[in-house]
KOLMI-428037 format. One record per residue (C-alpha): residue in three letters; x, y, z. Coordinates in steps of 0.25 Angstrom, whole numbers, plus 5000, padded with zeros to 4 digits. Each point is the difference from the previous one (the first is absolute). Example, Ala and Ser with C-alpha at 12.3 -4.5 7.8 and 13.67 -1.06 7.14 Angstrom:
2
ALA504949825031
SER500650144998
This chain:
719
MET522550645081
ASP498950095007
SER499050014989
LEU499250115008
HIS501250105000
ALA500549974986
GLN499250094990
TRP499850064987
ILE500650144997
PRO499650104989
THR500950034989
ASN500350144997
GLY498850014990
PRO499750014989
TYR499650145004
GLY498850064995
GLY498549955000
SER498750064996
ILE499950135007
THR498550045003
CYS500150135009
PHE500850105008
ALA499950085012
VAL500950115005
ASP500350065013
SER501050105005
THR501249905001
THR499549874992
ILE499449964988
PHE499249875000
ALA499749904988
GLY498949904999
THR500249884992
TYR499149894993
ASN500249885010
GLY501350065005
GLY499550085012
VAL500650145003
PHE501450064999
GLN500550135005
SER501250094996
THR500650105009
ASN501150054990
ASN499150044989
GLY499949874993
GLN501549965000
SER499649885008
TRP498849935005
THR499649915012
ALA498849915002
THR499050045011
LYS499049905000
ALA500049935014
GLY498549965003
LEU499550044986
VAL499349874997
ASN499550054987
THR501250054991
ASN499250044988
ILE500150155002
ARG499050084992
VAL500250145007
LEU500850075011
ALA499850135008
THR500650075011
ASP499650115010
GLY501550015005
MET499749915012
ASN499249894995
LEU500349924987
PHE498749944993
ALA500049884990
GLY498849964992
THR500149854994
GLU499349914991
GLY500149854999
SER499349874995
TYR499749965015
GLY499650145004
GLY500650145000
GLY500050095012
PHE500650135006
PHE501250005009
VAL500750115009
SER501450025005
THR500450105010
ASN501549984999
ASN500350034986
GLY499649864995
ALA500949925010
SER498749935004
TRP498649994995
ASN498649985006
ALA498749974992
SER498950095002
GLY498549975000
LEU499850034985
ALA500149884992
PRO499350004987
SER500549924988
GLY501050124997
VAL500450145004
TYR500450084988
VAL500150145003
LEU500350095013
ALA499950145004
ILE500350085012
SER499350135004
GLY500450055014
LYS499549895010
ASN499249934989
LEU500449884993
PHE499349964987
ALA500149864994
GLY499549974986
ALA499549864997
ASN498649954996
GLY499550125007
LEU500750125007
PHE500349985015
LEU500450105010
SER500849995013
THR500350105010
ASN500849915009
ASN501249964991
GLY499249884995
THR499549945013
SER498650014995
TRP499350044987
ASP498750064995
THR499549994986
VAL499850144994
LEU499849964985
PRO499449864999
SER499949914988
THR501050084991
ASN501349954995
ILE501050115004
THR501250014991
ALA500650135004
LEU500050115011
ALA500650145002
VAL499950105011
ASP500050154999
SER499850085013
SER498549965004
ASN499749944986
LEU500149854998
PHE499949944986
ALA499749864997
GLY500249934987
ALA499249884996
ALA499949894990
TYR498850044991
GLY499650115010
GLY500950124996
VAL500450095011
TYR499350035014
ARG500350125009
SER499750015015
THR500350135008
ASP499649935013
ASN500949895002
GLY499249904992
THR498650035007
THR499450054987
TRP500449994985
THR499850064987
SER500349954986
SER501150094994
ASP500149944986
SER499450114990
GLY500849984987
LEU500749885005
THR499749914989
ARG500849885004
SER499449935012
ILE501149925006
VAL500950095008
THR501449945002
ALA500750115007
LEU499850145007
ALA500950115004
VAL499950145006
SER501050114996
HIS500150155002
ASN500150084988
GLY500950115006
LEU498950104998
GLY499249975013
GLY499249894993
THR499849855001
ASN500249914988
LEU499349865001
PHE500549894990
ALA499349874997
GLY500649894992
THR498949924993
LEU499749894991
LEU498849944993
PRO500049864995
VAL499649974986
PRO499049894998
VAL500549894993
PRO499149904992
VAL500249855003
GLY501149954992
GLN500750134997
ILE501350055005
PRO499950105011
VAL500450144997
GLN500750115008
PRO499050075009
TYR499750154999
THR500950075010
GLY500350145004
VAL500350115011
TYR499050105004
LEU500250135008
SER499050075009
THR500350145006
ASP498750015008
TYR500149885009
GLY499349904990
GLU498850084996
SER500550004986
TRP501149934992
ALA500850024987
SER500949904993
VAL501550035001
ASP500749894994
SER500850064988
GLY501249904998
LEU499449905010
ARG499049934992
ARG499849854999
THR500749975013
ILE499449965013
VAL500350095012
SER500249925013
VAL500650115009
PHE500350155001
ALA501150075008
VAL500150155003
LYS501450075001
ASP499850155002
THR499350044987
ASN500549874992
ILE498949894998
PHE500549864998
ALA499149894994
GLY500449865002
THR499449924988
SER500149874992
ARG501050074991
GLY500950065010
VAL500150135008
PHE499450134994
LEU500250145005
SER499250134999
THR500550135004
ASN498850084996
SER498849945008
GLY499849894990
THR499950084987
SER501149924994
TRP500849875004
ALA501449954997
GLN500549865001
VAL501249995010
ASN500549865000
THR501550014997
GLY500649895009
LEU498749935003
THR500249854996
ASP498649975004
THR498950104995
SER498849945007
ILE499850105012
ASP499249955012
ALA500550105010
LEU500650145001
ALA500550085012
VAL500750135003
LYS501050015012
GLY500850145000
THR500650014986
THR499949864997
LEU498949934991
PHE499849855002
ALA499349914990
GLY499549865004
THR499949894988
PRO499849854999
ASN501549994999
GLY500450095012
ILE500350145004
PHE500650124992
LEU500350145005
SER500250134993
THR500750135006
ASN499750084988
ASN498550004998
GLY500049874992
ALA501150054990
GLY500849875004
TRP499749885008
ILE500949905008
ALA499649865006
ALA499950015015
SER499549865005
THR501249965008
GLY499549925012
VAL498649984994
THR499849854999
GLY498650004996
THR500249924987
TYR499149894996
ILE501049894995
SER499249924990
ALA501249924995
LEU501349955005
GLY501149934993
VAL501449955004
PHE500949984988
GLY501549985004
SER500450115010
ASN498950094995
LEU498750025007
PHE498950074991
ALA498750055006
GLY498850044992
ASP499150115004
ASN499650124992
GLY501349974991
ILE501249915004
GLN501050025011
LEU501449935001
SER500849975012
THR501449934999
ASN500249995015
ASN498849935006
GLY499150125001
ASN501050095007
SER499850104989
TRP499250014987
LEU500050074987
ALA499050024989
ALA500249894989
ASP498850034991
SER500650094988
GLY499149984988
ILE498849955009
SER498850104998
SER499750095012
ASN498949955010
THR500249854995
TYR499849905011
VAL500849884999
ASP499349875005
ALA501049894995
LEU501549984998
ALA500849894994
MET501349964994
SER500549914989
PRO501449984993
ALA500350094988
SER500649954988
GLY501450035005
GLY499849895011
ALA500050015015
ILE500950125000
SER498950094994
ALA498549995004
ASN498750054996
LEU499150075011
PHE498550014997
ALA499050085007
GLY498549984999
THR499250125002
ARG498550035003
PHE499050104993
GLN500349944986
SER501450045000
GLY500649874996
VAL501449945002
TYR501350075001
ARG501449944998
SER501450045005
THR501349944995
ASN500950085009
ASN499549985015
GLY498950104999
THR500850124995
ASN499150014988
TRP498649934996
VAL499349984987
LEU498549984999
LEU499749864993
ASP498549994998
SER499849954985
GLY498949905001
LEU499650035015
ALA498750064996
ASN500050115011
ALA500249895011
CYS500250045014
ILE501249915004
THR499949955015
CYS500949884999
LEU501249944992
ALA500749874999
VAL501249954993
SER500249854995
PRO501149944992
ALA499849974986
SER500649894992
GLY501150094995
GLY500849995013
ALA500350105011
SER500050124991
SER498649964994
THR498850035008
ASN498550015000
LEU499550135007
PHE498549995005
ALA499250125004
GLY498750005007
ASP498950115001
GLY499350005013
GLN499350144998
GLY499550004986
GLY499649854999
ASN500849984987
GLY500649865004
VAL501549964998
PHE501050044990
LEU501249944995
SER501350064994
THR501149914994
ASN500950124997
ASN500250075013
GLY498850084999
THR500250064986
SER498649944996
TRP498949935007
THR498949894997
ALA498849985008
VAL500049855006
ASP498749985007
SER499349884993
GLY499249935011
LEU500350115010
GLY498650015006
ASN500450125009
THR500850104993
TRP500350095012
VAL501449955003
PHE500650045014
SER501249915000
LEU500949914992
ALA501049895003
VAL500849904993
SER500449865004
PRO501149924993
ALA499449884993
GLY501349954993
THR501050064990
GLY499450114992
ALA498649995005
ALA499250055012
ASN498750015007
ILE499450145000
PHE499050035011
ALA499150124999
GLY499350055013
THR498750074997
GLN498950085006
ASN498949915005
GLY500549894990
GLY501049935007
VAL501349954994
PHE500149964986
VAL501249914994
SER500650004986
THR501049904996
ASN500350054986
ASN500450155002
GLY498750055002
LYS499449954987
SER498949945008
TRP499650005015
ILE499249905008
LEU499350025014
PRO500249885009
SER498849935004
THR500450015015
ARG499750155003
LEU500650095011
SER499050045010
ASN500350154998
GLU500350034986
ILE500650145001
VAL501449974998
TYR500950125003
ALA501449925000
LEU500649884996
GLY501349935004
VAL500849884995
GLU501149925007
GLY500349864994
THR498749934998
ASN499350085010
LEU499050114995
PHE499550105010
ALA498850104997
GLY499750125009
THR498550035000
GLY499050095007
GLU499949885010
GLY501449965003
VAL501049914993
PHE499849874992
LEU501049894996
SER500049914987
THR501049894999
ASP499549964986
ASN500150124991
GLY498750065004
THR499249884998
SER499549995014
TRP500250105012
THR500049995015
ALA499850125010
ALA501450045006
GLY499650105011
LEU499850145003
SER498549984996
SER499550145005
ALA501150074993
ASN500050084987
VAL501349954994
SER500650114991
ALA501449944997
LEU500849885002
ALA501549975000
VAL500649865000
SER501449945001
PRO500549865003
ASN500449985015
GLY501249914998
ALA499449885006
GLY499149964988
GLY498950095004
THR499550144998
ASN500050145007
ILE498750074996
PHE499850155004
ALA498650054998
GLY499750155000
THR498650045004
THR499150125000
TYR499150065011
THR498649964997
GLY499250035012
VAL500049855004
SER501549984999
ASN501150105005
GLY500949974988
GLY501549995001
ILE501049894996
PHE500049855004
LEU501049894998
SER499849854998
THR501149905000
ASP499149884998
ASN499350034987
GLY498950075007
THR499649915012
SER500450115010
TRP500350154998
THR500750095009
ALA499850155000
VAL501350074997
ASN499650155002
THR500750065011
GLY500450144997
LEU499150014988
THR499250125002
ASN499249984987
THR499449864999
ASN499350034986
ILE501049924992
SER499950024985
SER501349934995
LEU501149915004
ALA501449974994
MET501149915005
SER501550024999
GLU501049895004
THR500050065014
ASP498850095002
LEU498550014998
PHE499550134995
ALA498650055002
GLY499250114993
THR498950065007
ASN498850084997
GLY500450145005
SER501349985007
GLY501149964990
THR500949885000
TRP500449925012
ARG501249905002
ARG500249885010
PRO501149904999
LEU499549864996
SER500849935010
GLU499450085011
MET498649954997
ILE500349864996
THR500949975012
ALA499050055010
VAL498949924994
LYS500849874999
GLU500550025015
SER498650015004
LYS499649884993
ASN501249915005
GLU499750045015
LYS498849915002
PRO499250055012
THR499749915012
ALA498750085003
PHE499050094995
SER500350155003
LEU499650144996
SER501050115002
GLN499850155003
ASN500050084987
TYR501250084996
PRO500150125000
ASN498950045010
PRO499550105001
PHE500150014984
ASN499650084988
PRO499549954990
ALA500649865000
THR500449905010
THR500549855000
ILE499349895007
SER500849875003
PHE499449875004
ALA500549855001
LEU499349874996
PRO500649875005
SER499149924990
ARG499250024987
SER498850085004
PHE498850084994
VAL500450145005
SER499150135002
LEU500750135003
LYS499050125001
VAL500050145005
PHE498950065008
ASP499750145005
ILE499750035015
LEU498649974998
GLY500349864995
ARG499650034986
GLU500949924989
GLN500950104993
SER500949914992
THR500349864996
ILE501549984999
VAL500149854999
SER498949904997
GLY500549874995
GLU500849875003
LEU501550025003
GLN501149905002
ALA500750005014
GLY501050115001
THR500250155005
TYR499350104992
ASN500050154998
ARG498850084995
GLN499950154998
TRP498750085003
ASN500050134993
ALA499050095007
ALA500150124990
ASN498550004999
MET499749995015
SER499850115011
SER501050025011
GLY499649915013
VAL500149875007
TYR499849874991
PHE500149855004
TYR500549894991
ARG499649865002
LEU500749874996
GLN499249874999
ALA500749874996
GLY499249885003
SER499650005014
PHE501150115003
ILE499450145002
GLU500850125004
THR499750155000
LYS501050125001
LYS499850155000
LEU500750104990
LEU500050155000
LEU499950084987
LEU500450155002
LYS499950104988
């Protein structure tokens, strides 16, 4: 099998994702997503396609178009930036503006304004920039003829009539100082209305519960010289965005969409059909109004009187949990989706789960009826507790008695002494630090079981059989390592031999082997966590593990990793308990892996921003075994494939004997850019992927050093 040409394929969803912004031109509407890049629709939202080639930062905060150029402002943990497309998003190029994040854009003639920590001006489509309003956190922009308005955090509204050369403060009467949104409309009488969405946080004494900030909408009819409050019917909600359609003003808020037909004098809620009422983006195209939410896109053709979901093709979802139960594949994101055909289609399966509930963990246990019926459990964040379904996800019931507002990030099931239909269900809190909880009645009630648990921020749980009716329970924690309980959580111990990295995101058990995925690779214990040895991927942030027997007394281990700035992320396979690893990422365009799940035939990968992907197990395992069985007779370094490439390529090399291997990438000036391999490897043939998502286009060199063997080859990145 040619491992370079077999590859991952995206499933058809789940559709949706967190929609952060829109841009509209005469034929197309564009949608920006959180970590999913940009999507476009040319049929008024009936379907969407991804347009993100070369978009190395896919956390899109703002979009704008002048009809010929499409602009994107981004934000990221490893730097934001500004990108330009001259072909409707088919390809993108980074510009010279690269602050930590670009949050707002406005176009006035040939002038392009970008708001970040300061306001910047470009007169050449983003090639170069000048600062026009320094040291001000710009949160909103609006343009009306020669007037440019800039809203700021704790700075009110500024006005410029000379393209940002000079500014005047325009906030008389504007008592709430954080401006969240601006919009200009014409009142039909020859005048101009300027609207400002605002908020003012309420100081909270230490130890007290935060309260709702003061919010409101203000109107100015004199270009910001004076302001009046116009929020009748719109109080106690945060306005994040405005949209103007003729004389109708729409406000997207934390409580849905509001409409004013009288210049803001009064507002009415128009949410019918909106299953997610947290509105982050609004746009008007012709007679259609679009709303972007954390759970996808909705559209209305009747001024908000009714809404329908319109996310077909938008695979911007963050899949925080995956579960394979029989022939059913469940995906947890903002809710739960179900596929009964390996991801070819998905349906919502979260009736009874509160809106905007993020699902971080999935588990199954037999119900009292035996193996035919089962209990499905969903652990949720933000103090939302655990939900249970007894009918394959058709309906869910909240079970949080005794959970003490816990944020459940992991679940594990172990058999109790009562037999197959009697189980212990464990839940770990990795966000609130409330430790581990145990239910012996399928979630109906919970008891805290954390005596001896020195770190109560629990990221992962696993169960290892230890005889009939008993089990070892393992808890992976934040900065505390792996704790072990042999008595169903009544007490926990921390082995004296500690992990070198104690941020344990994932645990996996196969036979007597216990694997821990950490912020510095994988570790293996063969004695129930008493001692640990490093098991590879030392530069990787391992977010997920999936393990299975390989049929020959060994274990297949899949490790899902995330991009960290040092590691490019992706999925790796080891068939020898972590002695060696092979990247199995071909075709996977998003290597930020958040979850893994395994069926009898396939491995499913949940990503941060690109939905769920699938690849046959046999395809990966056979390729790795074949490369190991064919012992090379000489050292060699192959040309990367594909070449040219964007953004990922695979590099193959062969070792005739066990060697310490260094595989590094350098730029044309000889500066080291990435370390792909640094460690001792057995004899064999290896494939390693380099993801250059954070690199600029150009020529690079990769060098293999193994013992006295050194070889360098050239590769070409084209974005």
